[in-house]
N, C-alpha and C positions, 0 to 999 in steps of 0.2 A: 308234363303228362299229356299224352297224345289225345286228341279229340276222338270220340267214338261216333261213327257216322253210319247211317243206313241209307243206301241208294237203291231205288227201285228201277227195274228195267235195265239190268246191266249185261244182258246177253250179247249185245252188239251195239254198234253205232255210238250215239252220244252217251248212253249209259255206261258202256264199256270204257269209253275215254274218260268220263268223269271218275269212275272207279280207279283207273290207273293214275290220274292226276292227283287225286286225294291220297292214294297210297304213296306216291313219290314224295308228297309233302309231309309224310310221317304220321298221317292219321291212321287210326284203326278202323277199317272199313268192312262192313258186311254188305254184300251185294244180293240182289234178288233176281232170280232167273238165270243164274250161271251154274255150271256144274259144281263149282266149289262154294256156291252161295246157298240161299234159301229158296226152295221152289214154292211158288204160290200162284194160283190162277186167279187174277184179280177180277175176273168175270163172276167168280163165286162170292156171294155176299159175306160168307164167313171168312174169306181169305185175308182181308186187311188186318183184322184183329189178331188172327193166328200168326200172320207174318210179323206183326209188331212184337208179339209175345216171344216168338222164337229169336227175333233179332236182339231183344233185350237180354235174353238168356245167353246168346252167343257173345254178346259184348259185356258180359259180366254184370248185368243188372242196370245198365245205364246207356242212354243215347244222348249225345250232345247236338247232333245235326241230322235233320231229315232232308233228303233230296228226292223229290217226287219226279221221276223221269218216265216211268212206265206209261205206255199209251199205245193205242191202235189208230190206224188210218185206213179205214175200210169204206169202200164206196157203198152208198145206198141211193140209187137213182130214184128220182121222183115218181117214175112209172112202175116201180116195183108193186107187187101185191101189197095192199095196205098193211096187213099184219107183218109181212117181212120187213117193210120199211120201218115200222115201229120197233120191231125186234132189233134191227140194226142200230136205230137211234138209242135204244135203251142199253144195248151192249156197249156202245161207245161211251155213253154217259157214265155207266157203271165203272168201266176201266179207267177212263181218262179223268173223270171228275169225282165221282162218289168215293171210289177207293182212295184217291188222294185226300179228299176231305176227311175221311175216317182216320187216315194216318196222321193228318195234321191235328185233328182233335186229340188223338191219343198222345201225340207229342206234347201239345200244349198242356194237357192234364198231367203228364209225367213231369214236365218242368215246373208246373205249379206245385206239385206234391213234394218235389225235392227242394224247392225254394231257391232255385237257380235257373236262369234263363237258358235259352238255346236258339238255334237258327233253323229256319225252314227255307229251302230253295226249291221253287216249283218251276219245272220246265214247261212253259206254255207254248205259244206259237204266234208268228206274225198274223195268222188267221184270226186271232182274237180281236184284232183291230181292222184288218183288211177284208176279212171273210175268206171263203174258199170256193171251190167249184160247186156247181149245182148238185153234185152227188155227195157233197161233204158238209151239208148244213150242220149235222151233228158234231162233226169234228171241230168246226169253228166255234159253235156254241159251247162245247166242252172246254175249249181253251179260253174263251172269254170268261166263262165261269171261274176258271182257275185264277185268272188275273184278279177278278173281283174278290175272290176268296182271299187271295194273298194280301190285298190291300186292307180287307176287313180284319184279318189277323194282326197285321202290323198296327192298325189303329187301336185295336182292342187291348193288345197285350204288351206293347213296347215298354210300358211303365214297369213291367215285371221282368224286363230283360229278354223278352221273347221277340225275336226279329224275323221278318219274313221278306223274301225277295222273289221276284219272278223274272224269268228269262224268256224272251220271245224270238226264237230263231226263225229265219225264213227257211228256204230250202237248204238242207244240209246233206252232204253226200254219205248217207247211210244206205243200207240195202233198200229200205222203204222209199227213200227219196229217188234212188236210181230207177226203181220200177216205175215210179210216178213220172219222172222226167221222160223216160222212154215212151210211156203211154200217152203223154201229152205233147210230145214233140219238143225235145230238149233245146234246140236252137231258139225256138220262139220264147220259151220260158227264160232262157239265159239272156235274151235281148231285153227283158224286163228288169234285169239286175244291173244297175250302173257299174258295179264293181267288175262285172263280166264273168263271174263264177259264183257257184254256191259255196256256202260255208263248209268247213271241215269239222268233224266231230271234236278234234283237239281244240279248235277255236271256241266252241261252245263250252267244252270242259274247262278251259282257262277262266271263262266268266263264272262258271259254277264254283270253281275252286275259290275264286276271289270272294264270292258271296258267302260261301261256307266258312271261310277261314279269316279273311282279311278286311272285308268291307266295313267301314266305320259304322257305328251304331246309328248315326243320323241318316244313313241311307235306307233304313228300314221302310218298307212299302214301295221301294223303287222297282220299276219294270225296265229291264235292260233289253234293247233291241239288238239283233245281230242278223241283218238281212241284206247286206251289201247295198244299202240305200234304196232297196226296192219298195220300201214303205217308210216314209219319214214322217214322224208325228211332230 
């Protein structure tokens, strides 16, 4: 029986690659944010619960794996008007962390009710450990929160068969990364990556597929880096 999986943020880049990788592996996958998937604006506080309910319905009443990939990377310079800076912080936290937390909670409660475990794969970022630009405090903080949340879930619920993994990509060649590389001077950024290039969405998708389908149970709580050795912990 194929696993039933919800992946958020599948309209492009890493999310689209994860959706394709899991589909090729034979899973039954529902995406969020694609024309054929479920539309939901995760900036809306009501959206995560509605997304979960519609995904459950689309997957016949059950979900085995949740992949939280949806996120935004929006600048909020320190010299912005104070209210605008706070609004940017709260929007990023709502989409990147709070919505993911709500979906994780709904998944854990679902698996507890059915009496059978499941898996969570959270796409965080190198920024969780290394930090980010002066205009992206909120992004780095949201991804650090995602890593801490993943570890907390793993520690709390592994005895119930509920496993949690986090992936921390560095720069990945998505549309979002392409814009940022161009704005920050691509050659300078690439010089900071010993591998000499940024990751591809397919590389991150391969790690996500492994965590979702094949990672041994004892790996729960693991954080996997994929940054070309630009930040080695």
